[in-house]
C-alpha angles and dihedrals in degrees: 000000000000090000091057092047091051092050089049092053092044093052091048092051096043097081090048091051093047090051092050089051091050090048092047097050123101101219093190085073094053110135113247092217127035123187119198130193103207095212132165104043095130094042089052089054092052092047090053114066119241095018127123130203093265089053088055091053091048092049088050091050093050090056094060099077090050092048092049087054089056088051090052090052092051095047093244106166102195130030125183115195116191105215104162131012127204088245090060089073085078089074121095116292091240094056092045090050091052094042094051089049090055092048091052092052091046093053088050094053094048091050091046091059091065087211102111144028106246122204130181117222124185143062096315093175088074092062126083113270095251090060100038090050090050090050096044089053095059109120133189109262103179143022099226135047130059119323105226122204115196107203104209122169085002130162127169094221091047093052093054091048090051092048092051091049092049090049092051089045090055092049092050091052087052091058096252121141122233090255091053094047090047092051094050099040118120135174089259090056089058093045090058089064100045119116086250096046111155094027129099117260114258113269092191132036122190126195121186132203095054096276111141102206135083098217093211099310113160086344096175096036098047096065091113100022123125114233129222120187118196125197094215120099109243096255089054093047108128135194086253088061093050093047089051088055092050091047092052089048093049092052097050120097102231108213099180092220095309 
């Protein structure tokens, strides 16, 4: 009985708390680029009776459009969502097959809204042809709204290796020797060949599920990022949780390594 009453009181106060968070936020300090590690789908499924791992992944996928709407409201310009890591391929073949199917459906749903430019970032050559071709075929459709990077088959170390290889390939095409390329190489040269080239580095990285590690997410780009770790599993991530992350970010004094 008391648990029910507590739940009713909590649900009644939730909109008021959300409103207060919005009122208190300084939207002039909103990050331009937010990266999110969508973690906890399988644990969410285990914590909710009668749910399987695929149901957890589907619940996580269904949260994405809602979350991007919150980003629109907060004037975030770029969002990178880590949907699948290169390490995830170590899972069972059945789970990977189901997960790739859900990811393909999610990308279709995001593109069908017409609200955002969707870009796939990752080692797409590791994916089955039906999915890699779908992702490679994504085209910009508008000049405003949030730019959404879907990080699929993504690994931070792999991205850096790919960037260095691409840089050296360009130098070779220009007639430069390996020694010449090595001598003139700068950090900016590598940045030009990252999956997110041309976009601002993320100012804020969010990870759900209570895990306090990045696992190689945006390894190069996150050198000066602020981190926010949320206890909620991704399917349970609420607008209040996002607003708290924005508030925490706005209150931090960013020193940029100084």
